[in-house]
ZAFIFI-646139 format. One line per 10 residues: number of its first residue (from 1); their letters; for each residue x, y, z of N, C-alpha, C. Coordinates in pm, 1 decimal, m for minus. Each point is the difference from the previous one (the first is absolute). Layout:
BEGIN
NUM = A = X/Y/Z/X/Y/Z/X/Y/Z ~ ...
This chain:
BEGIN
1 = MSRLEGGRNL = m1677.5/11280.6/9237.5/129.3/m68.1/m2.7/m13.2/m131.0/m76.2 ~ 104.4/m34.9/m70.0/m1.6/m126.1/m72.5/38.3/m113.6/92.8 ~ m10.5/m119.4/m53.5/36.9/m116.8/80.1/144.7/12.9/43.4 ~ 27.1/m46.0/121.1/133.8/11.5/56.3/98.1/m88.9/m74.3 ~ 126.0/44.3/0.8/104.1/m71.5/m71.5/71.9/m95.5/92.9 ~ 84.8/m83.3/m59.4/76.6/m96.6/78.2/104.2/68.8/86.3 ~ 72.1/m76.8/78.1/99.7/55.7/89.9/m42.7/m23.6/142.0 ~ m46.8/103.6/66.0/m55.2/m16.4/132.9/m126.6/m85.6/m6.4 ~ m35.3/m63.4/111.8/m126.1/m73.7/m2.3/m116.0/100.1/m4.8 ~ m116.0/m49.3/m34.3/m113.4/90.1/m23.4/m33.3/85.2/120.9
11 = THQVTYQLGA = 4.1/m60.7/119.7/m33.3/76.0/120.6/92.6/119.7/16.5 ~ 128.8/m22.0/m17.2/95.8/109.2/16.5/m14.5/105.4/m109.4 ~ m33.6/m43.1/m119.9/m20.4/97.4/m107.8/m120.3/89.8/28.0 ~ m110.1/m59.9/45.5/m118.5/79.2/32.9/31.2/93.9/116.6 ~ 67.2/m53.3/101.9/38.4/82.0/115.9/84.1/118.2/m45.1 ~ 97.1/m26.6/m86.1/91.2/105.4/m43.9/m73.8/106.8/m81.0 ~ m84.4/m43.2/m93.5/m68.9/97.5/m84.6/m100.6/83.1/79.7 ~ m76.6/m65.9/85.5/m97.3/73.9/80.4/69.4/90.6/101.4 ~ 104.4/m52.7/65.2/72.4/79.2/99.0/59.8/125.0/m60.2 ~ 65.2/m15.0/m114.5/60.2/115.2/m67.0/m106.8/101.7/m40.5
21 = AIVRGEYSVN = m115.3/m48.7/m46.4/m108.9/90.0/m39.9/m55.2/77.1/119.6 ~ m10.8/m66.4/113.9/m48.9/66.2/121.6/95.6/110.7/41.8 ~ 129.7/m30.3/1.2/99.5/98.4/42.0/4.0/117.6/m97.7 ~ m21.6/m25.9/m127.2/m3.0/109.0/m99.0/m123.0/87.7/12.7 ~ m96.0/m41.1/82.9/m119.3/80.1/20.3/m110.8/m28.3/m98.6 ~ 8.0/m113.3/m68.4/m103.7/m33.6/m97.8/m131.5/m39.1/67.8 ~ 7.0/m32.8/128.0/m119.8/m28.0/79.6/m0.4/95.1/118.9 ~ m108.9/69.0/21.6/m7.4/97.8/109.3/m14.7/m69.7/134.8 ~ 49.9/67.6/104.2/m8.5/m52.6/136.2/m145.7/m19.9/38.9 ~ m28.1/m115.5/57.4/m132.6/m39.5/48.7/m99.1/m33.2/m111.3
31 = DPLPTEADLC = 41.3/19.9/m125.7/m86.2/m43.6/m108.8/13.4/m151.5/m16.1 ~ m106.5/m66.6/m39.6/10.6/m145.0/m19.8/80.7/m33.7/m124.3 ~ 79.5/m106.8/10.3/66.2/m55.0/m117.8/m103.2/m81.1/m77.8 ~ 33.0/m40.2/m121.3/m92.2/m87.8/m72.6/m31.3/m125.2/82.1 ~ m114.3/m56.0/m22.2/m39.6/m120.8/71.5/87.1/m117.9/m42.1 ~ m9.4/m108.3/77.8/74.0/m121.4/m35.5/m32.5/m43.2/m142.8 ~ m128.6/1.8/m33.1/m42.2/m42.7/m134.0/61.3/89.0/m107.4 ~ 0.5/131.8/26.3/57.1/93.7/m97.6/150.6/m21.9/m16.4 ~ 68.2/m24.4/111.9/144.5/m23.3/m6.5/31.7/m129.5/m73.7 ~ m84.5/m101.6/22.3/18.4/m126.3/m72.0/m9.2/22.7/m150.7
41 = EQFDISRSVV = m96.8/79.3/m40.4/m19.4/27.2/m143.0/111.9/90.0/m52.3 ~ 37.8/99.5/81.1/102.0/96.5/m41.4/134.8/m67.4/m25.5 ~ 37.4/m91.0/89.7/130.4/m66.4/m11.3/m9.4/m138.6/m64.4 ~ m122.5/m45.9/m24.6/m20.9/m134.2/m56.0/60.6/m107.4/90.5 ~ m40.0/4.7/125.5/52.8/m92.5/100.5/m115.0/m53.2/85.7 ~ 33.0/m94.7/87.6/m101.4/m61.6/85.5/m21.6/82.1/127.1 ~ m111.7/m29.5/67.8/m29.0/68.8/125.7/105.5/m30.6/106.7 ~ 54.2/m120.8/m0.1/99.9/m35.8/100.9/125.7/86.0/m14.0 ~ 38.6/32.1/m122.2/116.4/86.6/m23.3/m29.2/141.0/50.1 ~ m119.1/50.7/m31.4/m38.9/133.6/45.9/1.9/6.8/152.7
51 = REAVKMLTAK = m54.9/m102.6/64.5/m7.0/0.6/146.4/139.5/m0.7/63.2 ~ 93.0/m74.9/m60.1/137.2/m2.0/52.4/65.9/136.7/m18.5 ~ m23.7/64.2/m114.2/55.8/133.1/m24.8/m56.0/101.4/98.8 ~ m129.4/m10.5/27.3/m63.7/90.0/97.5/61.9/m19.7/138.2 ~ 26.4/m124.4/37.3/64.4/m27.7/128.6/138.2/65.1/7.8 ~ 75.0/m9.5/m109.0/134.8/57.2/m1.9/m3.9/152.0/8.4 ~ m91.2/62.5/m72.3/m11.6/145.6/3.7/m52.2/48.5/134.9 ~ m85.6/m81.0/62.5/m48.6/33.5/134.2/114.7/m5.1/100.0 ~ 86.8/m101.7/m12.3/115.7/m12.1/89.1/96.1/116.7/m17.6 ~ 4.3/57.6/m118.3/87.1/114.4/m26.4/m63.7/131.1/45.1
61 = GLISSRPRQG = m124.0/m7.2/46.8/m68.2/118.3/49.9/m63.5/86.9/m105.4 ~ m1.3/m44.9/m125.8/m52.6/83.5/m107.7/m151.3/m1.6/m9.1 ~ m59.8/m111.4/38.8/m145.4/m12.2/m11.4/m56.8/m65.9/124.5 ~ m129.1/13.5/15.6/m73.7/m76.0/101.5/m112.2/m73.6/m70.6 ~ m32.5/m116.4/50.0/m107.1/m79.9/m60.0/m91.1/m50.2/110.9 ~ m122.5/53.1/1.6/m93.7/m35.2/106.1/m136.0/m33.4/m59.7 ~ m74.0/m86.5/69.2/m135.1/m33.3/m48.0/m86.8/125.3/m12.7 ~ m74.8/6.3/m106.8/m94.7/108.4/m30.0/67.5/133.5/m31.4 ~ 133.9/7.1/14.5/69.3/123.7/m36.0/83.9/m16.5/m126.2 ~ 26.8/m124.4/m35.4/81.3/m25.1/m118.3/147.4/25.9/25.8
71 = IRVQPNHRWN = 75.2/15.6/m108.5/144.6/25.2/7.3/22.4/149.5/m15.9 ~ 60.4/61.0/100.4/18.0/145.2/m3.6/147.1/37.5/18.5 ~ 40.6/109.0/m66.3/137.4/49.5/10.6/17.6/70.0/134.7 ~ 110.0/m31.2/67.5/30.9/61.3/128.2/78.7/130.1/m19.5 ~ m13.6/96.6/90.1/83.4/121.3/m8.3/147.9/m36.2/14.3 ~ 88.5/80.2/m57.9/140.6/m40.0/m8.0/70.5/m10.8/135.5 ~ m55.8/61.4/105.7/65.9/m15.7/130.2/m18.4/m141.2/56.3 ~ m88.0/m78.2/m63.5/m18.4/m139.4/40.9/86.4/m96.9/m81.9 ~ 62.4/49.6/m106.0/82.8/m86.6/m83.7/124.9/m43.2/75.8 ~ 41.8/m121.5/m23.3/122.5/m50.4/62.3/119.7/46.0/m82.9
81 = MFDEDVLEWT = 58.0/114.1/36.5/108.8/56.4/m78.2/128.8/m81.1/11.1 ~ 6.7/m91.0/97.0/118.2/m86.1/11.2/m11.4/m122.8/m90.4 ~ m116.0/m17.4/m62.0/m16.6/m106.9/m98.1/71.3/43.7/m128.1 ~ 89.2/m84.0/m50.7/82.4/39.7/m113.5/m82.0/27.2/m125.6 ~ m109.4/m73.6/m20.5/m86.3/26.3/m115.2/m65.4/137.2/12.5 ~ m55.9/29.0/116.2/m66.5/129.9/21.4/99.3/113.0/m19.1 ~ 119.5/m17.8/54.8/103.6/102.7/m14.1/36.6/19.2/m146.9 ~ 18.0/m110.1/m71.6/36.4/8.9/m142.3/m110.0/69.2/m79.6 ~ m125.4/m36.3/24.1/m110.7/63.6/m71.4/m4.9/149.6/30.7 ~ 22.7/35.0/125.6/m6.4/140.3/40.4/112.2/79.6/m64.8
91 = LSSRPSLSLL = 121.0/m53.5/2.1/114.6/72.0/m53.6/m3.0/8.9/m152.2 ~ m60.4/m98.9/m64.6/m4.0/1.3/m146.1/m112.4/88.4/m54.3 ~ m81.0/54.3/89.9/m111.2/84.8/m44.9/26.2/146.4/35.6 ~ 123.0/44.7/m25.9/40.0/137.9/26.3/m25.6/39.6/145.1 ~ 86.1/m42.1/90.6/m21.2/30.2/141.5/1.1/150.7/26.3 ~ m83.8/42.1/91.7/m8.4/141.8/33.0/120.1/42.1/84.1 ~ 24.3/129.9/5.4/107.8/51.6/84.2/m27.1/m31.1/146.7 ~ m126.9/1.7/39.2/m32.3/m29.2/139.8/34.8/m144.2/34.5 ~ m18.4/m91.8/m96.1/37.4/m139.1/24.2/151.7/m13.6/12.2 ~ 74.6/69.7/m86.0/145.7/m2.0/9.8/45.9/57.6/134.2
101 = REFTELRIGI = m71.7/101.4/46.9/35.4/57.6/129.8/m24.6/m100.8/111.6 ~ m113.0/m67.7/m4.8/m31.3/m100.0/102.9/105.1/m110.8/1.0 ~ 43.1/m43.0/m118.8/100.8/m105.0/m6.8/132.5/48.6/58.2 ~ 36.9/124.9/m29.7/124.8/54.8/53.5/m8.0/13.6/151.3 ~ m116.4/36.6/50.7/m18.8/5.0/146.4/20.2/m137.4/62.1 ~ m50.7/m102.3/m67.9/20.1/m136.9/48.5/148.5/m34.6/2.5 ~ 70.3/36.5/m106.7/144.2/m27.1/m6.1/74.2/69.5/113.8 ~ m41.3/122.9/31.6/65.2/72.3/109.2/m20.7/m72.7/132.7 ~ m112.8/m69.2/10.6/m26.3/m75.6/122.6/75.3/m131.3/6.7 ~ 51.7/m46.6/m113.4/62.8/m132.6/m5.1/150.4/6.0/m25.7
111 = EPEAAILAAR = 39.9/65.9/m108.6/137.8/m11.2/m45.9/104.9/58.0/95.2 ~ m24.5/115.2/66.0/100.0/45.4/97.1/19.1/m99.6/115.0 ~ m109.9/m62.2/43.7/12.2/m101.3/104.9/76.9/m122.1/m49.7 ~ m20.6/m35.6/m126.3/75.2/m111.2/m58.5/148.5/34.5/m6.3 ~ 30.8/124.9/m35.5/140.4/43.3/m5.5/62.7/m2.6/139.2 ~ m76.0/41.4/100.0/47.8/m3.5/139.0/32.2/m143.1/42.3 ~ m90.4/m90.9/m31.4/21.7/m140.4/35.4/119.5/m58.2/m74.2 ~ 15.1/36.4/m126.5/113.1/m48.9/m78.7/131.9/47.9/60.5 ~ 2.2/125.8/44.2/121.2/54.4/62.3/28.8/m67.0/133.6 ~ m105.3/m34.0/70.9/16.3/m61.2/132.1/42.5/m146.5/m10.5
121 = KQNRERIADI = m59.0/m72.4/m92.4/22.9/m145.0/m6.8/129.0/m37.1/m72.8 ~ 43.8/85.1/m90.2/130.4/m17.0/m65.6/18.6/m137.5/m64.4 ~ m99.1/m43.9/m75.1/15.6/m121.2/m80.4/84.2/38.4/m122.0 ~ 128.6/m38.8/3.6/93.3/48.3/m101.6/m36.3/m48.1/m141.4 ~ m58.8/m117.2/m9.3/m40.9/m50.2/m131.6/m111.5/86.3/m57.8 ~ m96.4/33.8/85.8/m111.2/83.7/m46.3/47.5/142.2/m30.5 ~ 91.2/50.3/80.3/53.4/134.7/m24.0/78.7/2.5/m131.2 ~ 68.7/m109.8/m30.7/71.1/m10.1/m127.8/m98.9/6.1/m116.3 ~ m120.0/m54.7/20.4/m103.1/6.1/m105.0/m47.3/143.6/m21.7 ~ m6.1/78.1/108.9/m36.6/142.3/m14.2/106.9/71.5/m82.4
131 = EKALLRMEAA = 125.5/m31.9/29.6/110.1/62.1/m73.9/m5.2/m38.9/m148.0 ~ m30.5/m126.5/m29.3/m11.2/m44.0/m139.4/m106.9/79.3/m73.7 ~ m113.6/22.3/67.6/m107.5/78.3/m61.2/45.6/143.9/m22.8 ~ 78.0/53.3/95.2/52.6/135.6/m14.1/94.9/9.6/m119.7 ~ 82.6/m102.0/m17.8/89.9/m2.5/m115.1/m78.2/m7.7/m130.5 ~ m114.7/m68.5/3.6/m86.3/m3.8/m118.5/m54.9/140.3/m29.0 ~ m33.1/73.7/105.4/m49.8/136.1/m19.1/108.9/88.6/m59.3 ~ 123.1/m20.4/46.2/113.3/74.9/m55.2/18.5/m32.9/m147.6 ~ m12.5/m129.1/m32.7/10.6/m41.3/m140.4/m114.1/58.8/m83.3 ~ m119.0/8.7/60.5/m116.3/56.4/m70.8/22.9/146.3/m35.1
141 = ERGNDDPLEA = 69.4/72.5/88.2/28.5/140.8/m29.1/90.1/13.9/m122.2 ~ 78.1/m106.3/m27.2/87.0/0.3/m118.3/m69.5/m63.1/m120.2 ~ m123.6/m43.4/20.4/m75.4/m62.3/m108.9/26.6/m147.2/m16.4 ~ 56.9/m63.7/103.6/37.8/m140.9/m10.1/m89.4/m94.6/79.2 ~ m110.9/48.9/50.7/m95.8/m85.6/70.6/m135.2/67.9/m5.4 ~ m102.5/m75.9/33.4/m135.5/55.4/1.1/m17.9/82.6/127.6 ~ m21.9/130.8/m11.5/m6.5/85.2/119.6/m114.2/m35.4/94.9 ~ m114.9/m35.5/m55.1/m114.3/m32.7/84.7/23.4/m130.2/75.3 ~ 47.8/m102.5/m70.5/22.9/m129.2/63.7/110.0/9.9/105.2 ~ 102.0/79.7/m25.7/108.6/17.7/96.4/m50.8/69.7/126.1
151 = DIAFHSAILL = m82.9/101.8/m18.6/m57.4/73.7/113.3/m87.8/m91.2/84.5 ~ m84.5/m78.1/m65.7/m87.7/m93.1/71.1/82.4/m104.4/74.6 ~ 106.9/m49.5/m62.8/86.6/m99.2/64.7/61.4/56.4/128.0 ~ 34.1/127.4/m0.2/59.0/64.3/118.1/m98.2/m0.5/116.7 ~ m120.2/46.9/m24.5/m99.8/8.2/107.9/m42.1/m139.0/47.3 ~ m7.0/m93.2/m93.1/m35.1/m136.8/35.9/108.1/m63.4/86.3 ~ 126.0/27.7/m32.1/111.5/m57.0/76.4/m0.3/49.3/144.4 ~ m42.4/123.5/21.1/m7.3/53.1/137.1/m108.0/m73.0/79.2 ~ m113.8/m25.5/m63.1/m105.6/m75.2/68.3/50.9/m138.2/41.0 ~ 73.6/m66.8/m89.1/55.4/m131.1/31.5/102.9/8.4/112.6
161 = ASENRFFIQL = 80.1/105.8/m1.3/104.5/15.6/101.4/m56.4/31.2/137.8 ~ m127.2/41.1/5.2/m62.9/26.2/129.9/m18.3/m128.7/79.6 ~ m6.3/m113.4/m71.4/m24.1/m131.2/59.9/m131.4/m4.3/79.0 ~ m91.1/90.2/m35.9/m132.1/1.5/61.2/m96.8/m66.7/m96.9 ~ m59.4/m110.6/39.4/m82.5/m78.2/m91.8/m121.1/76.9/m50.2 ~ m51.6/91.9/81.5/m116.6/77.5/m43.8/40.9/100.2/m107.9 ~ 114.2/65.8/18.2/48.9/91.5/m102.9/32.1/m76.3/m127.9 ~ 62.0/m116.5/14.7/37.0/m79.6/m116.4/m124.4/m44.6/m76.3 ~ m108.1/m29.8/73.2/m125.2/m40.2/m65.1/m57.0/112.8/m85.9 ~ 35.3/125.3/30.5/m48.8/115.0/m76.3/83.3/27.2/m124.5
171 = RNFIQTALRV = 106.2/m77.4/m18.7/94.9/30.1/m107.7/m65.1/m1.8/m137.4 ~ m79.9/m102.1/m31.5/m63.6/m6.2/m132.0/m96.1/115.9/m20.4 ~ m73.8/33.1/105.8/m91.3/114.6/m6.8/77.3/128.8/m28.7 ~ 108.2/22.2/74.6/81.6/120.2/m17.4/59.3/3.6/m140.8 ~ 50.8/m112.9/m46.6/60.1/m4.6/m133.6/m100.6/36.6/m107.8 ~ m120.4/m55.8/11.1/m103.2/26.8/m100.0/m35.1/148.2/m4.6 ~ m21.1/58.9/116.0/m38.6/141.1/6.0/115.0/92.7/m38.7 ~ 123.5/m39.5/30.8/114.8/84.0/m32.8/15.2/20.9/m150.1 ~ m42.8/m96.3/m79.3/15.4/12.5/m144.5/m72.8/123.7/m52.8 ~ m112.0/32.3/61.1/m74.2/119.8/m40.0/47.6/121.1/79.0
181 = SIASTNQMKG = 18.9/m17.6/130.5/34.6/111.2/86.9/133.2/64.3/m38.7 ~ 103.8/m81.5/m18.9/132.0/54.0/m33.9/m3.6/69.4/m135.3 ~ m64.4/m64.6/m96.8/m8.5/61.5/m133.0/m70.4/135.3/7.4 ~ m104.4/9.5/81.7/m76.9/124.5/11.9/82.0/109.8/67.3 ~ 65.2/m33.2/112.6/75.9/103.1/71.6/124.7/41.8/m78.4 ~ 62.9/m91.9/m72.0/114.0/38.2/m84.4/m44.2/97.4/m108.4 ~ m119.9/m25.9/m54.8/m52.9/91.0/m102.2/m26.3/138.1/59.7 ~ m55.5/2.8/122.0/m24.5/128.3/67.3/130.7/74.5/24.8 ~ 104.0/m76.2/29.4/131.3/58.6/30.0/73.0/39.0/m127.2 ~ m46.5/m51.1/m113.2/63.0/31.0/m127.2/124.7/m81.5/m26.8
191 = VTVASEADHR = 4.4/m122.3/55.9/115.8/m88.1/m21.4/m49.2/m135.7/m48.0 ~ 92.0/m77.3/m54.1/m36.2/m134.3/m45.9/57.5/m108.5/89.9 ~ 94.6/38.1/86.4/60.1/m95.5/93.6/1.3/60.9/139.4 ~ m10.5/m86.2/101.5/7.1/46.7/138.7/143.8/34.8/34.9 ~ 15.7/85.8/99.8/133.6/42.8/41.5/71.1/m111.6/75.8 ~ 108.1/m51.1/m57.2/78.8/m102.2/67.5/60.5/55.8/128.0 ~ 39.7/127.6/m2.3/63.8/61.9/116.8/m95.5/5.3/119.3 ~ m125.8/33.4/m25.2/m99.2/6.0/109.0/m21.5/m138.8/60.0 ~ m5.6/m100.8/m83.8/m19.1/m136.7/47.9/125.3/m51.8/70.6 ~ 116.8/46.9/m43.9/125.2/m41.9/63.4/4.2/43.2/146.2
201 = TVYEAIARGD = m57.8/114.9/30.4/m3.7/47.9/138.6/m71.1/m101.1/89.7 ~ m109.8/m56.4/m50.3/m74.5/m101.4/75.7/86.6/m125.3/16.4 ~ 58.4/m45.3/m110.3/82.4/m121.6/4.8/116.1/15.4/98.2 ~ 72.2/111.3/m7.7/119.2/17.2/83.7/m35.5/1.6/148.3 ~ m112.9/61.1/32.6/m43.5/0.1/140.4/m31.6/m141.9/46.7 ~ m66.1/m76.4/m83.9/m30.2/m139.4/34.9/129.0/m80.2/15.0 ~ 91.1/16.6/m94.9/123.8/m79.2/m2.3/86.3/25.3/122.7 ~ 0.7/123.4/49.9/83.9/28.3/117.1/m74.7/m18.3/131.9 ~ m125.8/m46.4/m8.4/m76.9/m26.8/121.0/m53.2/124.9/67.7 ~ m14.1/108.0/m76.2/m52.3/126.3/53.1/m152.7/m6.1/m2.9
211 = VEGAGKAAVA = m57.6/m47.3/106.7/m144.7/m22.5/6.0/m77.9/129.1/m21.9 ~ 36.5/104.7/74.4/m70.9/127.7/m11.9/19.9/61.1/m138.3 ~ 123.4/m6.9/m49.4/29.3/57.5/m131.8/m72.8/m72.0/m112.1 ~ m12.3/m132.1/11.5/m70.3/m77.5/m103.1/m146.0/41.1/m8.4 ~ m64.0/13.7/116.2/m139.9/40.8/2.7/m20.0/138.8/m57.4 ~ 85.9/94.0/39.0/m12.1/138.0/m47.0/24.1/10.1/m150.5 ~ 98.5/m74.6/m49.4/30.0/4.9/m143.2/m115.3/m56.9/m82.0 ~ m61.7/m107.6/49.1/m113.7/m59.8/m70.2/m119.4/94.6/0.6 ~ m23.3/66.7/111.9/m110.3/97.8/9.4/22.9/113.8/m98.8 ~ 123.5/51.1/m5.1/31.6/111.6/m89.4/m26.1/m37.7/m145.7
221 = LLEEALHLID = 35.5/m122.9/m35.9/m20.2/m48.0/m136.8/m148.0/m1.8/m35.1 ~ m81.6/m45.0/93.4/m143.2/m12.8/m25.3/m71.7/133.8/10.7 ~ 46.6/85.8/88.3/m64.5/130.8/13.9/17.8/83.9/m125.7 ~ 112.3/m20.0/m70.7/18.2/70.7/m126.7/m110.1/m40.7/m97.9 ~ m25.9/m129.7/m6.8/m106.4/m48.9/m88.3/m135.4/57.3/41.8 ~ m23.6/6.1/131.7/m126.3/52.5/50.7/m16.2/147.8/m35.9 ~ 107.3/75.6/10.2/m5.2/142.8/m35.0/m30.1/18.5/m148.6 ~ 58.4/m84.9/m83.7/m26.8/8.6/m143.6/m147.1/m26.5/m30.8 ~ m56.0/m100.6/66.3/m141.6/m32.3/m20.6/m88.8/113.2/49.2 ~ 31.5/55.8/117.0/m78.7/110.9/54.4/5.0/121.0/m92.2
231 = AAIAARRTET = 118.3/25.0/m56.6/13.6/113.0/m92.3/m85.2/m22.3/m125.0 ~ m3.0/m123.6/m48.1/m81.3/m32.1/m117.9/m148.3/13.4/31.4 ~ m40.5/m41.4/120.3/m140.2/13.5/41.4/m38.5/146.5/7.7 ~ 88.0/83.4/59.7/m26.9/143.9/12.9/m9.3/65.7/m137.5 ~ 87.9/m39.9/m91.7/m1.2/57.9/m135.2/m128.9/m36.1/m73.0 ~ m44.9/m122.6/18.7/m122.9/m45.3/m66.0/m120.2/78.1/53.8 ~ m0.9/22.9/132.0/m109.7/77.8/59.6/m2.8/141.4/m55.1 ~ 118.5/58.7/m20.3/8.8/136.0/m53.4/m52.7/5.3/m143.0 ~ 32.0/m104.1/m77.3/m45.7/m6.6/m138.6/m151.5/m8.1/m10.3 ~ m61.2/m70.8/95.4/m145.2/m21.4/m6.8/m79.3/103.9/77.1
241 = A = 70.6/88.8/69.4/m69.3/102.3/80.7/m64.6/104.9/m89.2
């Protein structure tokens, strides 16, 4: 690698380049990374910068650094997938269908409950934001808005309407992952925009305070995505059999 460029500070640049390389599989699990001295020479930086980058990557769960063992790559089940950098690196390196399935399973555990809470709490301002996102989806079907951004805005608005601080804290994580997940499932479905009508069912249940209906509609929306992913996984297995 050549000397790092301006923009981010050196520590963050080294962290970003090494982290992305680890996620891409350029370093095998449990294999040692280059030594501090080698990294200093590779990036043309000081030992203090390398040590700070190692600390950051260790906090993200990507590596471990111990005396006499050196710096080693951790298996991916130890990675902090809620870290936005780790998530971005993972999604930008052609995420597997199994990863998309795991993310959809997570959504099934969160978003229907958020819809239930939104229907129960009836924050009219937040519900109006869900409707605005739905109108953006309708406009996207006519080619007058960005379909992906409108879809993400809809799901994000439901998390906000839940008024649950833990769900709201997951919003950036969900938004980041949705950019890949929605694009992938739409491609599997053979469409370029999400169904406004399917999303409207969720909104209308929330708006009228139908707690049970909101949860069921959100589950149905996500289960369709899960079925598409499962079908793609099954097809891939058949191809390789």
